[in-house]
C-alpha positions, 0 to 999 in steps of 0.5 A: 198331412197335405192339409197341414202343409196347405195351412202352414203355407198359408200362415207363412204367406200371411205372416209375410204380408203382415210383416213386422207390425206385431209388437209386444202386447199388440192386439191382432186386427180382426180384419187382417185375421179374417182376410188371412183365414179367407186367403188360406181357404176352407181346406186350411181348417185345422181338424182333429184326427177324427175330422171334427174341429180340435177343442183346445183350452190355454192357460197362461200366467201373470207373474213378475221378475225374481225378487228377494222381498216379498212385496213389490215396492211402489217404484217397481209397481209404477214401472211394471204397470206403466204403458210399456211395463211388463205387467201391462204387456202381459195383461194386454196379451191375455185379456179378453182372449180364451185363456185362463190366467194364473195370477201371482197373488203377490202382485195383488197384495203389493198394490192393495197394501199400499192403499192411497199411496199406490201408484195410479197405474198400478190400481188401474191395472189391478181393476183391469185384471179384476174385471177381465172376462178371462178365467182366473185362478191364484198361483202360489204366493210369489209364484213359489216353486211348489214342486221344489218346496214339496221335495225340500221336505215341507209337508204342505205348501207354505203361504203368507203368515201375515202382512204388516198393514198401515192403517193410515194409508187407507181412506175412511168410510162413515159408519153413521147409522141410517138406511144408507141412501143419503136422505134426511127429514128434508126433501125426499131423496135429498141429502140437504137437511131441512132449514130449521135443522141444526148442523149435526156432528160429523159421523164416526169414521172407520178406516177401510183397512184390508184384512190379511185375506182380502190383501190377496183376494180377486174374484177368482173364477177357478179355485184349488189349482196348483201349477208346478214348474214343468218337468219337476214333479214326482209322484210323492208331490201330489200328497203334499199338494193335496194335504190342505184340501183337494186340489187339481195339479196342472202337469205337462204330459211328459210327467205322466204316463197314459194307459195305451198312450191316449192323452187326455187333458183331465186325468187322476193319479192315486186319487189326486185330480190332474190337468195334463197339458200336451207337452209338444203342442205347448212347446210349439205355442210357446215358440210361436208366441216367442217369435221375433219374426214372421218366418219363425212365427209361421213355421211355429204355427204350422207345427202347432197346426200338425199337433192339433191335427193329430189330436186323436179325439175331438170330444176331449180337450187338448190343454196348452200351457204358456210357460212363464218365460215368454220374453216380454221385449218383442213377442207375438203372443197376442196374434198367436192366441187370436189366430188360434181363437179365429180358426174355424178348425179350432174350438176354444174352451174353458179350463173349467170345462176341461176340468170337468171332462171324464178323466183317465187314471195315469201314473206320474213319471218321477222327474225331481227337482235338482237337489242343489235347489231343494237342499237350499230351500230346506236350509232356508225353511229350517231357519223358521222355527228359531225365528219363530221362538225369538220372535216372542220378544215382540208384542206381535211376533208376526212382525218378524215371522211374517216378513221372513216368510214373505221373503222365503216365498219370494226366493222360492219363486219359479222365476229364480229356477233358471238363475242359479248364479243369482239365486245362491247369493240371494239365499246367502243374504237371506240366511245372513239376515236371519242370523242378524235378527237372532243376534239383534237382542243381546247382553252387552259385555262390560267390564268388571262390576264393583259392589261396595255395599252390602246390598245394591243393584247390578246394572245389566245393559241390554241392546236391541237393534231391531226396528221394533220394541222388545221386552225381555227378562234378564236372568243372573246367577252367581257361580259362588255363595259370595253374592246372593241374587235377590230377584231374577229374572228382571223384566226390561223394555228395550226401545227400537234401535236403543239400549236399556239397563235392567237393575238386578237387586243383590246382597253380598255375603262375603268379599271376592270376585264373583262370576255372574252368568247373565242370559235373556229369555222372552216373556214365554221363557224362550232363550233369546241370546247366548249367555254372557259372563260378567265379573263382579268384584264384591267388597262389602267390608268397606261399607262396614268399616266405613260405618265403624269409622264413622260411628267412632268419630261420632263418639269422639266428637261427643266425648270431646265436647263433653270433656270440653264442657266439664273442663270449662265448668270446673275452670269457671268454678275455681276462678269464682272460688279464688275471687271470693277468697281474696281479702280485698274482693268487693262484691262487684268483682266477686260478681264479675268473676264468679258463676254466671247469672241468669236474666233476672240476676240470680246465680244458678 
């Protein structure tokens, strides 16, 4: 213990000497650290209980603040990756230091999916992360609260279903055949063609569009690691975590019971692999990293030193975790990590090495997530089957299901766990939007339709408020035999944000009012909207009566014409006979009043 107090006093003196020079994301000056260690003296060295240097592995994370969308907008990415942005400060604090970094893959996807429109600062930040010397591994998408999802009743940990990628946002690469060295038949090694060669056509190009997998991919040095929120795990969660394949679950020591109380970083429980972080020491590391002044930092480091010195076995690793809640305004994360790394009494090691150590069997101590949180998560996930069925109205259903899943994962993030006041409205917003989607394609109610003919087409109006075109089948059924529906269903395409009419052919059997039951289904037969009742007034006899009247009029017209013709002929004949019988009638007068003559002067 005197060694610990002496080291704590040395740390306090060094901190007071440094003053307030350590800001967020600052890198400790190696010279200052060396002088600090020298001033502390050799007796200040941290050592495990067996007298050997303590072996320590540290795990941190890079995440973003809570959000409701499953992708980070370009404006926020630009702010987060600015010189003083949150992602920049996180990476500055962890990059090049002995810390394994768990990265939220939503950050990677959000940058890559923007293609050439991604902020320059974001693409540069991603390149820094990809080339960092640190061990890296992928967290759940949006750093989803995997324990809460498990306890919400999900049989496996969900991930993204799909991303909507715009190919126009990506540059094009030449796909011309050749050896790829850019040479031609001219000078060796030259890309200049010979003088006699004619210009060749441009080679075909192909957009370098990322796949769904490469959007979230980095050269991860560690795989299959699940990191639930501290203090929220139950034994049954391990089966869910491993349902898609073996994983190693990172837990805190308060969530497990060691046999005989001997802690180790590597453990197993009922066949599941675990990495166990020392809870007290991790809390002290967190306190030191979050300190805003020299005195509190020195005190936290002294407590951490005591924990390291009490570690029983230097041959096993003490695992420390940096919580996701370190304040980013002003912190001492960088100098805290540098102090540990440069202490001669501490041997930093990798998470892979700790993972590979001999394990001990432990029992998980159930510490469940608050039921209010799991019930709301369960309610949100319960909307997915209905949305998936409805989405079959689209040529690509993932335009709906993919976006909804990303939003759901964002709302499942660990970053929301302590923000109950803000999370509940966000959950309600998600549920409301899901209902809006399910009601976005429907039959528009109309006034009574009138059918005045024996056969005809009934116009059924379908509306679509989605930003995508949909294809639906319109089903019409009459409640009586007055009207016969000749063809049902009738397929109709409704463009985005518009209406379209489906013309349903029908045939009238009798007169009267008919109640039509109209409903929509997708191409796969899934009901899309609630049925709508439309009243139709059938008056087919009007067409029959009109036809009869028309025919009668035609008959009358023809009859009148015939009568007039016969009457005229008779009148003309009588006039001719009367003229012939007159005593003084001359041939010329008879000819004038007699029968008409034809063109050659002959009587008919």
